N, C-alpha and C positions, 0 to 999 in steps of 0.2 A: 504494500500500500504506500503510495506516494503522499507526502505531506508537504504542502506548499508553505514556504516561509515568506513573511511580509515585513516591510520596513515598519517602523513605528507609525509614521504618518499614514501609510496605507491601511494599517490596522485601525487607526482612529477614525478613518473616513468610511469604513465599511458600515453596513446596515446596523442601526442602533440596537436591534434585538439579536444581533449575531454574536456568538460567543467570542469571536475575535475582537469585536468592538468592546465587549464587556471586559475582556482581559486588558486591552489597551487603556481603557478608562481607569481601571483599578491601578495600573502601573503609573498613570499620570497623577492620580489622587493620593496614592499611598507611598510606594518606594521612591518615587521621584519628587515627593513633596516633604515638607517638614511636619512634625507632629509635636503636640504639647507634652506628650509623655516620652519623647525620644531620649532625653537625658543629655542632649547636646544640641547645638545649633545646626542648621543646614538640613538638607534632604535626608530622608531615611537611607537612601542609596545614591550617593553622589556619583558613583561609578556608572550606574544605569542611566542617570540623567544625562551625563556627558556622552554616553554611548548613543543615546537617542538623538542628540544634537549632531553627532558626527556620522549618523546613519550606519553605525557599526552594531546596531541592535536589530535582531530578526525575531519575529513573533509568529507562532503557528498554533493551530488548534487541532488536536487529534481526536477522532471519533472512536478510537480503540477503547475496549471495555475491560473489566477486571479479568476476564478469561483470556485476554490477549497478551499475556506477560511476555512471551517470546518476541512478539512483534514490537512491543513497547521497548524491550531491551535492545533489539536490533536498531530501532529508530534512534534511540538515545546514543547508542554506541556510534552510529553513523554520523550523529550530530557533531562529533569531535572533528571529523574530516570536513564537514560543512563549515565549521568555525575557521579552519585553516584557509578555506577557499574564499571566505567573505572579503570583498573589497574594503580597504581601510586607508585613511590618509597615512602618509609616510610618518613613522614614529608613533602611530596610534593603534598599531595592530593589536595590542593587548587590551584594547577596549571592546574587542569583538565579543558579542554575547548572543546566545540563543535561548529563547523562552518558549516552552510548549505548555498549553493548557489542555486539561483532560476532563471536559465536562461530563463525560459518561463514567467517570471513576470516582464520583463523590460519595459512594457507598462505603461501608466498612471494608468489604472485600477489595474494592478499588483502591482505597487508601493503603491497605496492607500490601497490595501488589506494588504500588508505586514506591512505598517505603522500601520494599525489597530491591527494587531497581536502583534506588538511591544507595543502599548499602552495598549492592554488588559492584558499584562503581567507586567505592571509597578509595581503594588502593590504586585503581586504574587512574583516577584523576590526580591523586597526589604524585604518582610516579611521572606524570606528564606536566606537572605544574599547572593543573587545571582545578576548577572547583565546580561542584554540583550542589544545587540548593533545592529543597523540597518545601513547597508552600501548600497549605490547604485551609479550608474555612475554619476548622476547629483546632488549629495548631496552638499548643500551649508553650512552645519554645519562647523563652524570655529573651529580651534584648541584651546586647553586650554592655550597654551603658546603663540601662534601667531594666532590671529583671522583671519588673511588673508590666513592661511594654511587650506587645505581641507582634513583632515585625514580620512573622512568617505566615500570617493569615491572609488568605486570598479568597475571592468569590468562587473559585473552583480549584481543584488540585492542579498544581503547577510544578514542572521540573525545569530548572534553568542551568545552563553551563556557561562558564567564562574562564578567562585566564586568571591565574594567581598573580596578584600585583604587589608591588612594594607596600602599598597602603593597607594590605591585609595583615599587617604586623599584629594587630590586636587579636586576630583569630589565632595566629601562631603563638601568641603569648598566653592565650587561654585554653587552647586545644593542643596538647603535646604531640598528638599524632601528626599535626601539620608543621611542627617546629623544624624538623630536619629538612623537609623539602623546601621550606621557606628560606632557611639559612643557606642551603645549597644554592638556591636560585639567586639570592640577593646579598650574600656574603656579609662583610663587615657593616655596610650601611643598614642592612636588614637587622643585624644583631643589635645595633644601636637603637633601632626603633623598638625591638622587642624589650630590651632592657629598660627603655623609657616607660613602657607600659607596666613592667614589673615594679618599677619604682613609683608608679602612680603619676607619671608625667606625660603619658602618651596623648597626642593631640591629633592622631590620624583621622581623616574623614572616612571611616571604614564603611563597608557595604551595608551591613545591618546594624541597627542600634544595639 
């Protein structure tokens, strides 16, 4: 099954009742905007906001269902190659991002399936200096800056992939599994950023609050 990817503007101008438009509208109102409970100033996801401006963001909607785990896995694994092929301004290649919505997987079984997809890619992404995120309507994952904030909630289940960036130091500081790949990729400069977070002085505009 082929899944078409759209730019952010293309997604926003689709039919208002279409899942693609719903997904784009959520991205504009939530991760690309600020929030009173964020715990810091700026957008929830400055990375995503910049990617949308540079047209290095692609959005798609998959009609696959909970029983289609193999197809979802193949689609997400193939998205890593799509990420590499995406046009990007010189020097901004690491802002390339792909986001897929799964409106037919909002059930308990659907969420469990997508959670498995996310977990099956844990080491694959880190070994390639990539990141995968899983959003859904009932996510209880707390924010990095404010644990009472819920930055991973979306109107439908969502899987997104992007590059690991230098600004992800707060993730490396708080999630030890990411520390080695982060330091390998960003060396002494990355180590200084991580140390700043450990000392309580980190000021990165990281992807999720």
